[in-house]
C-alpha positions in Angstrom: 67.4 -8.0 -46.3 65.6 -6.2 -43.5 62.0 -5.0 -43.6 60.9 -2.0 -41.6 57.4 -1.6 -40.3 56.3 1.9 -39.7 53.5 2.6 -37.3 50.6 4.1 -39.1 49.2 7.2 -37.5 45.8 6.6 -35.8 43.0 8.3 -37.6 40.7 10.4 -35.5 37.2 9.1 -36.0 34.8 11.8 -34.7 31.7 9.7 -35.5 33.0 6.8 -33.3 33.7 9.2 -30.4 30.4 10.9 -30.7 28.6 7.5 -30.6 30.6 6.4 -27.5 29.9 9.7 -25.7 26.2 9.4 -26.5 26.1 5.8 -25.2 27.8 6.8 -22.0 25.4 9.7 -21.4 22.5 7.3 -22.1 23.7 4.8 -19.5 24.1 7.6 -16.9 20.6 8.8 -17.6 19.1 5.4 -17.3 20.9 4.6 -14.0 19.8 8.0 -12.6 16.2 7.5 -13.7 16.1 4.0 -12.1 17.6 5.3 -8.8 15.3 8.3 -8.7 12.3 6.2 -9.6 13.1 3.7 -6.8 13.4 6.5 -4.3 10.0 7.9 -5.4 8.3 4.5 -5.1 9.8 4.0 -1.6 8.6 7.4 -0.6 5.0 6.6 -1.8 4.7 3.3 0.1 2.6 3.9 3.2 2.9 2.3 6.6 0.2 0.2 8.2 0.2 0.1 12.0 -1.9 -2.5 13.8 -2.9 -2.7 17.5 -5.0 -5.7 18.7 -6.6 -5.8 22.2 -8.7 -8.4 24.0 -11.6 -6.8 25.9 -15.1 -7.7 27.0 -14.9 -11.2 25.4 -13.7 -9.9 22.0 -10.5 -9.4 20.0 -10.7 -5.8 18.8 -8.3 -4.4 16.2 -7.3 -0.7 15.7 -5.3 0.1 12.6 -4.2 3.1 10.5 -2.7 3.4 7.0 -0.4 6.4 7.0 1.0 8.3 4.0 -1.6 6.7 1.7 -3.7 9.8 1.0 -1.3 11.3 -1.5 -2.0 14.2 -3.9 -2.6 11.7 -6.7 -5.2 9.8 -4.7 -6.9 13.1 -3.7 -7.0 14.1 -7.4 -8.5 10.8 -8.4 -11.2 11.2 -5.8 -11.9 14.8 -6.8 -12.4 13.7 -10.4 -15.4 11.7 -9.3 -13.7 8.3 -9.4 -15.4 6.0 -6.8 -12.5 4.8 -4.6 -12.3 2.0 -2.1 -9.7 1.1 0.4 -10.1 -2.6 1.3 -8.5 -4.3 4.4 -8.2 -8.1 4.8 -7.8 -8.8 8.6 -6.7 -12.2 9.9 -6.3 -13.5 13.5 -3.7 -16.3 13.4 -2.4 -18.7 16.0 1.3 -18.9 16.0 2.8 -22.3 16.4 6.2 -24.0 15.8 5.0 -26.0 12.7 2.5 -23.8 10.9 0.2 -20.8 11.6 -3.5 -21.4 11.8 -6.2 -18.8 10.9 -8.6 -18.4 13.8 -10.8 -15.7 12.3 -10.9 -13.3 9.3 -12.9 -10.3 8.2 -12.8 -7.9 5.3 -13.5 -4.2 5.9 -14.0 -1.8 3.0 -14.2 2.0 3.1 -15.5 3.8 0.0 -15.9 7.3 -1.1 -17.4 9.0 -4.2 -17.3 12.8 -4.8 -20.4 14.3 -6.2 -19.5 17.2 -8.5 -23.0 18.6 -8.4 -23.4 18.8 -4.6 -19.7 19.2 -3.9 -20.0 16.5 -1.2 -18.4 13.2 -0.6 -20.6 10.1 -0.1 -18.8 7.7 2.2 -19.7 4.1 3.2 -18.1 1.3 5.2 -18.8 -2.4 4.9 -17.8 -5.5 6.9 -17.8 -8.7 4.9 -20.1 -7.1 2.4 -22.6 -5.7 4.9 -23.0 -1.9 5.1 -22.1 -0.8 8.6 -22.1 2.9 8.2 -22.8 5.5 5.5 -22.7 9.3 5.6 -21.9 12.4 3.6 -19.3 15.0 4.3 -17.8 18.2 2.7 -14.5 17.8 4.7 -11.6 16.3 2.8 -9.8 15.5 6.1 -12.8 13.5 7.2 -12.5 11.5 3.9 -8.8 10.7 4.7 -9.7 9.4 8.1 -12.6 7.5 6.8 -10.4 5.6 4.3 -7.4 5.1 6.4 -8.2 4.9 10.1 -10.2 2.2 12.0 -10.8 1.8 15.7 -11.7 -1.4 17.6 -13.0 -3.5 14.7 -14.4 -6.8 16.1 -12.5 -9.7 14.8 -13.2 -12.7 17.0 -14.6 -13.9 20.3 -12.0 -14.6 22.9 -13.6 -18.0 23.6 -11.9 -19.2 20.4 -8.4 -18.4 21.9 -6.2 -20.6 24.1 -4.9 -19.3 27.4 -1.2 -18.1 27.0 -1.4 -18.8 23.3 0.7 -16.8 20.9 -1.3 -15.0 18.3 -0.9 -12.2 15.7 -3.2 -10.0 13.7 -2.3 -9.4 10.1 -3.9 -6.7 8.0 -3.4 -6.3 4.2 -4.6 -3.1 2.6 -5.3 -2.6 -1.1 -7.3 -0.3 -3.3 -10.0 -0.3 -6.0 -10.5 0.3 -8.8 -7.5 -0.8 -10.8 -7.7 0.7 -14.2 -5.5 1.8 -17.1 -5.6 5.5 -16.7 -4.8 5.7 -13.0 -2.3 3.5 -11.2 -2.3 3.5 -7.4 1.3 4.1 -6.4 1.4 1.4 -3.6 -1.0 -1.3 -4.6 1.2 -3.9 -6.1 0.5 -6.7 -3.6 -1.0 -4.2 -1.2 0.5 -3.0 2.1 1.0 -5.4 5.0 1.0 -4.8 8.7 0.9 -7.1 11.7 1.1 -7.2 15.5 1.7 -10.1 17.9 0.1 -10.7 21.3 -0.2 -13.4 24.0 -3.8 -14.1 25.1 -4.0 -13.8 28.9 -7.7 -13.9 30.1 
């Protein structure tokens, strides 16, 4: 006696297909969001250029933080939020075993916009000491004040060894850090460095 098995016709389940289609669309959306978000973050990360020079018995450092004065940063400043760009500067001796810190200094540039006078109050400190303070009405002057520094004294050359390999490292970060405004590039700060050989 033979038994025949007949294939049962496959039932079209519209609910299952709809769920599968929705899941696929969601995966595509998530991937696109992550890729676009990563591209935006990369575009917002500024560059920190560093130029050291030994002159007149001192190591002087010029540095500039480019692409940091974004529209979001400008809007935060215009809202009256006191804003500080802080730079930790280190002079380090490069050796085969480990690097040794020769000198360090912290420079801070701050600005606060006064909505009553429509002026920016700017100040700069070196290791907590106020070195300069001035008002301005020029937003471009604020950008330069926060991001560009020329010939900052870092160390006496008497602390350096002739023909020694050195480098200057600068790390930039911002204040304040709060819940309603997130600086786009301040996770760990921005790092820049430059090497040089000391030749008296």
